[in-house]
C-alpha positions in Angstrom: -12.3 -0.8 26.5 -11.9 -4.5 25.9 -10.4 -6.0 22.8 -13.7 -7.2 21.3 -15.4 -3.9 22.0 -12.7 -2.0 20.1 -13.4 -4.1 17.0 -17.2 -3.8 17.2 -18.5 -2.0 14.1 -15.5 -2.6 11.9 -16.8 -3.5 8.4 -16.1 -6.9 7.0 -12.9 -7.3 5.0 -13.3 -6.6 1.3 -13.0 -10.0 -0.1 -15.4 -11.9 2.2 -17.9 -9.1 1.4 -17.3 -9.7 -2.3 -17.9 -13.4 -1.9 -21.2 -12.7 -0.1 -22.2 -10.4 -2.9 -21.3 -12.6 -5.9 -21.0 -16.3 -5.0 -24.7 -17.0 -4.9 -24.9 -16.1 -8.6 -23.6 -18.0 -11.5 -20.9 -16.3 -13.6 -22.0 -15.2 -17.1 -18.9 -16.6 -18.8 -15.4 -17.8 -18.3 -14.3 -16.7 -14.8 -11.6 -14.0 -14.8 -10.4 -12.7 -11.5 -9.4 -9.0 -11.6 -9.9 -8.3 -7.9 -6.8 -9.2 -5.8 -3.6 -7.3 -6.3 -1.4 -10.4 -6.5 1.3 -10.0 -9.1 1.3 -12.6 -11.8 4.5 -11.6 -13.6 7.4 -14.1 -13.2 9.7 -13.5 -10.3 13.4 -13.5 -10.9 14.7 -16.8 -12.2 17.5 -17.0 -9.6 15.1 -17.1 -6.6 15.0 -21.0 -6.3 18.8 -21.2 -6.6 19.4 -18.7 -3.9 16.8 -20.4 -1.7 18.4 -23.8 -2.2 21.9 -22.5 -1.6 20.8 -21.2 1.8 18.4 -23.9 2.9 20.5 -24.7 5.9 19.4 -21.4 7.3 16.0 -23.0 8.1 17.9 -24.7 10.9 18.8 -21.4 12.7 16.8 -18.7 14.4 16.8 -15.8 12.0 18.2 -12.4 12.9 15.3 -10.5 14.5 15.8 -7.1 12.8 17.2 -8.5 9.5 20.6 -10.0 8.7 23.4 -7.5 8.4 23.8 -8.3 4.7 20.1 -7.7 4.1 20.1 -4.4 5.9 23.2 -3.3 3.9 21.4 -4.3 0.7 18.3 -2.3 1.6 20.5 0.7 2.7 22.3 0.5 -0.7 18.9 0.5 -2.6 17.7 3.5 -0.6 20.9 5.3 -1.5 20.6 4.5 -5.2 16.8 5.2 -5.4 16.5 8.3 -3.1 20.1 9.5 -2.6 19.8 9.1 1.1 22.5 7.7 3.3 20.7 5.6 5.8 22.6 3.3 8.2 21.5 -0.2 9.0 20.3 0.7 12.5 17.6 2.9 10.9 16.2 0.0 8.9 14.3 -3.1 10.0 13.4 -6.0 7.8 9.7 -6.9 7.8 7.7 -10.1 7.4 5.6 -8.3 4.8 4.8 -4.6 5.1 1.3 -5.3 6.5 3.2 -6.3 9.7 5.1 -3.1 9.7 2.2 -0.8 9.0 0.3 -2.4 11.9 3.1 -2.8 14.4 4.7 0.6 13.8 1.5 2.3 15.1 1.6 0.1 18.2 5.2 1.1 18.8 4.9 4.8 18.0 1.4 6.0 18.8 1.0 7.0 22.5 -2.1 6.1 24.4 -2.7 9.8 25.0 -1.5 13.0 23.5 0.9 15.3 25.4 -2.2 17.1 26.6 -3.9 13.9 27.8 -6.4 13.7 24.9 -7.3 10.7 22.8 -4.9 10.5 19.9 -6.0 10.8 16.3 -4.7 8.7 13.4 -5.3 10.2 9.9 -6.3 7.8 7.1 -7.0 8.4 3.4 -10.4 7.2 2.2 -10.3 4.8 0.3 -7.4 3.0 2.1 -5.5 -0.2 2.9 -7.6 -1.7 5.6 -4.7 -2.4 8.0 -4.5 1.4 8.7 -7.9 1.5 10.3 -7.5 -1.8 12.2 -4.1 -0.5 13.6 -5.8 2.7 14.8 -8.5 0.8 16.5 -6.0 -1.6 18.1 -4.1 1.3 19.8 -7.3 2.9 21.0 -6.9 6.0 18.7 -9.6 7.8 16.9 -9.3 7.1 13.1 -10.2 10.2 11.0 -10.9 9.4 7.4 -10.4 12.1 4.7 -11.7 11.6 1.2 -9.1 11.0 -1.6 -11.2 11.9 -4.6 -10.8 13.2 -8.1 -11.1 16.8 -6.8 -8.0 16.3 -4.7 -6.1 14.2 -7.3 -7.0 11.1 -5.3 -4.8 12.1 -2.4 -6.2 13.3 1.0 -5.9 17.0 1.8 -5.1 16.8 5.5 -4.5 20.6 5.7 -8.3 21.1 5.6 -8.7 19.5 9.0 -9.5 21.7 12.0 -6.7 22.6 14.4 -8.6 20.6 17.1 -8.1 17.4 15.1 -4.5 18.2 14.0 -3.5 19.0 17.6 -4.6 15.5 18.6 -3.0 13.8 15.6 -0.1 11.4 16.3 0.2 9.6 13.0 -0.9 10.2 9.4 -1.0 7.3 7.0 -0.4 8.1 3.3 0.0 5.8 0.4 1.9 6.9 -2.8 1.5 5.7 -5.4 -2.0 5.3 -4.1 -4.0 2.0 -3.9 -6.6 1.9 -5.5 -6.4 5.0 -7.6 -2.8 5.0 -8.9 -2.1 8.6 -8.1 1.3 9.9 -7.2 2.2 12.4 -4.4 4.6 14.9 -6.0 7.3 16.8 -4.2 5.1 19.7 -3.4 2.5 17.4 -1.9 5.1 15.7 0.3 6.6 19.0 1.3 3.3 20.5 2.3 2.3 17.4 4.3 5.7 17.3 6.1 5.4 21.0 6.9 1.9 20.3 8.4 3.3 17.5 10.4 6.2 19.6 11.7 3.7 22.4 12.7 1.4 20.0 14.6 4.1 17.5 15.6 2.7 14.3 14.2 4.4 11.4 12.4 3.9 10.4 8.7 3.7 6.7 7.8 4.5 6.6 4.1 3.3 3.4 2.5 5.4 3.3 -0.7 4.9 -0.3 -1.8 4.0 0.6 -5.4 6.9 3.0 -5.8 8.7 1.0 -8.5 5.7 0.5 -10.9 5.1 3.7 -12.8 4.6 5.1 -16.3 7.4 7.6 -16.8 9.3 9.2 -13.9 9.9 7.5 -10.6 7.7 8.8 -7.8 9.5 11.0 -5.2 9.8 9.5 -1.8 8.6 10.9 1.5 11.9 10.5 3.2 14.0 12.2 0.6 11.7 15.2 0.6 11.8 15.3 4.4 15.6 15.3 4.3 15.8 18.0 1.7 13.5 20.2 3.9 15.4 19.6 7.1 12.5 18.0 8.9 12.9 16.1 12.2 14.6 12.8 11.3 11.8 10.9 13.1 9.0 12.8 11.2 8.7 10.3 8.4 8.8 6.5 8.4 8.7 4.7 5.1 7.5 1.2 4.2 8.6 -0.8 1.2 8.0 -4.3 -0.1 9.2 -6.9 -2.6 5.7 -8.1 -3.3 5.0 -5.7 -6.2 8.5 -4.6 -7.0 9.9 -8.1 -7.5 6.7 -10.1 -8.0 7.4 -12.0 -4.7 4.2 -11.6 -2.7 4.7 -15.1 -1.1 8.2 -14.1 0.1 6.5 -11.8 2.7 9.5 -9.5 2.7 9.7 -5.7 3.1 11.3 -3.1 5.3 10.6 -0.1 7.4 13.0 2.8 7.6 13.1 6.2 9.3 14.6 8.0 12.3 16.8 6.2 14.8 14.4 6.7 17.7 11.4 5.4 15.7 13.2 2.3 14.4 14.6 1.5 17.8 11.1 1.5 19.3 9.8 -0.6 16.4 12.7 -3.0 16.9 11.9 -3.3 20.6 8.4 -4.3 19.8 9.6 -6.9 17.3 11.9 -8.3 20.0 8.9 -9.3 22.0 6.1 -9.8 19.5 7.5 -10.0 16.0 8.0 -12.7 13.5 11.3 -12.3 11.7 11.8 -13.5 8.2 13.5 -17.0 7.9 17.1 -16.6 7.0 16.9 -18.3 3.6 14.2 -15.9 2.6 16.3 -13.0 3.9 19.0 -14.1 1.5 16.6 -14.0 -1.4 15.5 -10.6 -0.3 19.1 -9.4 -0.1 19.7 -10.5 -3.7 16.4 -8.8 -4.8 17.3 -5.4 -3.4 20.6 -5.4 -5.1 19.2 -6.3 -8.6 17.4 -3.7 -10.7 17.3 -5.6 -14.0 14.2 -7.7 -13.0 12.5 -4.5 -11.7 13.0 -2.7 -15.0 11.6 -5.7 -16.9 8.6 -5.9 -14.6 7.9 -2.2 -14.9 8.1 -2.4 -18.7 5.4 -5.1 -18.6 3.1 -2.8 -16.6 3.8 0.1 -18.9 2.5 -2.0 -21.8 -0.6 -2.7 -19.7 -1.1 1.0 -19.1 -1.1 1.5 -22.9 -3.7 -1.4 -23.4 -6.0 0.1 -20.7 -5.7 3.6 -22.2 -6.7 2.3 -25.6 -9.6 0.1 -24.3 -11.1 3.0 -22.3 -10.3 5.8 -24.8 -13.4 7.9 -24.9 -15.0 6.4 -21.7 -16.3 9.4 -19.6 -14.4 9.8 -16.3 -11.6 7.4 -17.2 -8.3 8.6 -15.6 -5.2 6.8 -16.6 -3.3 5.6 -13.5 0.0 7.3 -13.0 1.5 4.3 -11.2 0.6 1.0 -9.5 -1.4 -1.8 -11.2 -5.0 -0.9 -10.5 -7.7 0.8 -12.5 -10.1 2.9 -10.5 -13.1 3.0 -12.9 -16.1 5.3 -12.4 -19.6 3.7 -12.4 -23.0 4.6 -11.1 -22.8 2.1 -8.2 -19.8 -0.2 -7.6 -21.8 -3.1 -6.2 -24.3 -3.0 -9.0 -21.6 -2.8 -11.6 -19.6 -5.7 -10.0 -22.8 -7.8 -10.0 -23.7 -7.0 -13.6 -20.2 -7.7 -14.8 -20.1 -11.1 -12.9 -23.5 -12.3 -14.1 -23.1 -11.1 -17.7 -19.4 -11.9 -18.4 -17.7 -13.8 -15.5 -15.3 -11.0 -14.9 -14.8 -10.4 -11.2 -13.9 -6.9 -9.9 -14.1 -5.2 -6.5 -16.6 -2.6 -5.6 -14.8 0.6 -4.5 -17.0 1.0 -1.5 -15.4 -2.1 0.0 -12.1 -0.2 0.3 -13.7 2.9 1.8 -15.5 4.0 4.9 -18.9 5.9 5.1 -18.3 9.3 6.5 -21.2 11.7 7.0 -23.3 9.2 4.9 -20.9 9.5 2.0 -18.6 6.8 0.7 -15.9 8.1 -1.8 -15.5 4.6 -3.3 -19.2 3.9 -4.0 -19.1 5.2 -7.6 -16.0 3.1 -8.5 -14.8 -0.4 -9.1 -11.2 -1.5 -8.6 -9.7 -3.6 -11.4 -6.3 -5.4 -10.9 -4.1 -5.5 -14.0 -2.1 -8.4 -12.9 -3.1 -11.1 -15.4 -1.1 -11.8 -18.5 -1.5 -9.1 -21.2 -3.8 -10.9 -23.6 -6.0 -12.2 -20.8 -6.1 -8.8 -19.1 -7.0 -7.1 -22.4 -9.8 -9.6 -23.0 -11.2 -8.9 -19.5 -11.0 -5.1 -19.9 -12.8 -5.2 -23.3 -15.6 -7.4 -21.7 -15.8 -4.9 -18.9 -16.0 -1.9 -21.2 -18.6 -3.5 -23.4 -20.7 -4.6 -20.4 -20.6 -1.4 -18.4 -19.9 1.5 -20.7 -21.8 0.6 -24.0 
């Protein structure tokens, strides 16, 4: 199969689809973007200073896997957050977690299963689009499982047939979930890890929203795997500074897991990766050692949860998000709702179907819109009230 043939039939990315849907129509009021999950809270005030102090690092090739100081800072954060002792050689710095979520599958998914069959990659539906593109890139069969209200917006991979599970090499899972804001509890992780142990597949845990939550910090996949004595290479985790520290432009995250998995991922990076410039690694190092700005950021989102809960109090089907910064709002049809909202108010949201895949003529995102709560509080509140009055009254 040639490269172009592999990508034939992939749906257009969500935001070009949104532009096609809306841009031919005039907004019905002052434009308010509530589509992209780009944090708008201030990043730490010390970022420019750290960057300036280390600017000479732009004159050097950066350490490919992450500077020792950065890896130590990440290791320390993992210990404080999850009580896991993870040495630096089981961590790799990423140029944004999208890179890691994509390249880890290239590094760790074989071309064939041990029995010579086409491998399967399990993907929640809705999902972050890089999961599906990575599966197609490695020639695997992507299998999408609905993450709906009936399953607490998490995929129930245990319902799959043994035939599929025996061919499974990797299962992607995002917690807290994007777009629904659900959290995988310890029982969910334990059950999924047990399933992976039984059928010998790996879990890629996308935990980029782990530090934005209402009350209790979400449990991590790696800590539950360690508690249960799972194979050290069973779970690979991915984290980012984009949401945690309001630094999406830094393009900095990490991947961590078993020694064999990280060694193979590092080997791919040596040939095809793009390491983070050294001055940016110094900023990331500081960010992973500082929790004060993270707590302040989380408090701002907790205020936004309260605003959303009040605005949508009494709206049928509204489910307060447990974590993350999206609302997943029920509507009759996501495209029609987005169009109505745009032409009547100027508020711009994303149809849920653009984040999902049709499976057996059903799309679990069709009856939803995704709303990003990233704007300043007053602006966000105004947008949510306009949305409520336009679509639910």
